[in-house]
C-alpha positions in Angstrom: 0.0 0.0 0.0 1.2 3.4 -0.8 1.9 6.1 1.8 -0.8 8.3 0.4 -3.4 5.5 0.7 -2.3 4.9 4.3 -2.5 8.6 5.1 -5.9 8.8 3.5 -7.2 5.8 5.5 -5.8 7.3 8.7 -7.4 10.6 7.9 -10.8 8.9 7.1 -10.6 6.9 10.3 -9.8 10.1 12.3 -12.7 11.9 10.7 -15.0 8.9 11.5 -13.8 9.0 15.2 -14.5 12.8 15.3 -18.0 12.3 13.8 -18.7 9.5 16.1 -17.6 11.5 19.2 -19.7 14.5 17.9 -22.7 12.3 17.4 -22.3 10.8 20.9 -22.0 14.3 22.4 -25.1 15.4 20.4 -27.0 12.3 21.6 -26.0 13.0 25.2 -27.1 16.7 24.8 -30.5 15.6 23.3 -31.0 13.1 26.2 -30.1 15.8 28.8 -32.4 18.3 27.1 -35.2 15.8 27.0 -34.7 14.9 30.7 -34.7 18.5 31.7 -37.8 19.3 29.7 -39.5 16.2 31.1 -38.7 17.2 34.6 -40.0 20.7 34.0 -43.2 19.3 32.5 -43.6 17.0 35.4 -43.2 19.9 37.8 -45.7 22.0 35.9 -48.2 19.1 35.9 -47.8 18.5 39.6 -48.2 22.2 40.3 -51.3 22.4 38.1 -52.7 19.3 39.8 -52.1 20.8 43.2 -53.9 24.0 42.2 -56.8 22.0 40.8 -57.0 20.0 44.0 -57.0 23.2 46.1 -59.8 24.7 43.8 -61.9 21.5 44.1 -61.4 21.5 47.9 -62.4 25.2 48.1 -65.6 24.5 46.0 -66.5 21.5 48.2 -66.0 23.5 51.4 -68.3 26.3 49.9 -71.0 23.7 49.0 -70.7 22.1 52.5 -71.1 25.6 54.1 -74.1 26.3 52.0 -75.7 23.0 52.8 -74.9 23.5 56.5 -76.6 26.9 56.4 -79.7 25.3 54.6 -79.9 22.6 57.3 -79.6 25.2 60.0 -82.4 27.3 58.5 -84.6 24.2 58.2 -83.9 23.2 61.8 -84.6 26.7 63.0 -87.9 26.8 61.1 -88.9 23.3 62.4 -88.0 24.3 65.9 -90.1 27.5 65.6 -93.0 25.5 64.3 -92.7 23.0 67.2 -92.5 25.8 69.7 -95.6 27.4 68.2 -97.5 24.0 68.3 -96.4 23.4 71.8 -97.5 26.8 72.8 -100.9 26.3 71.3 -101.3 23.0 73.2 -99.9 24.4 76.5 -103.3 25.7 77.7 -105.0 22.4 76.8 -102.3 20.5 78.6 -102.6 22.8 81.7 -106.4 22.3 81.7 -105.9 18.5 81.4 -103.4 18.5 84.3 -105.6 20.7 86.5 -108.6 18.5 85.7 -106.7 15.3 86.6 -105.4 16.9 89.8 -108.8 18.2 90.9 -110.5 14.9 90.2 -108.1 13.0 92.4 
């Protein structure tokens, strides 16, 4: 083999090594970028999920407070109605008791 052919082969092999090293470095950079972007997306997704959870909890608490207020109003109305009914029957009950006591 001639010296020129050997030099050409050596040069081509060196270029191939350089291209392979550059390709490996590029592949590592791409993987690192993808990893970084994936971590950022994961963090954004977690943050968004946390915010959504807080919003759902806030809405649930509002609904629970509204329902508690409705139950309280209904209980107050029922208590008032029972007091009124009891008040109407109070005189009847007193007459009944007095009648029982007087008869015995």
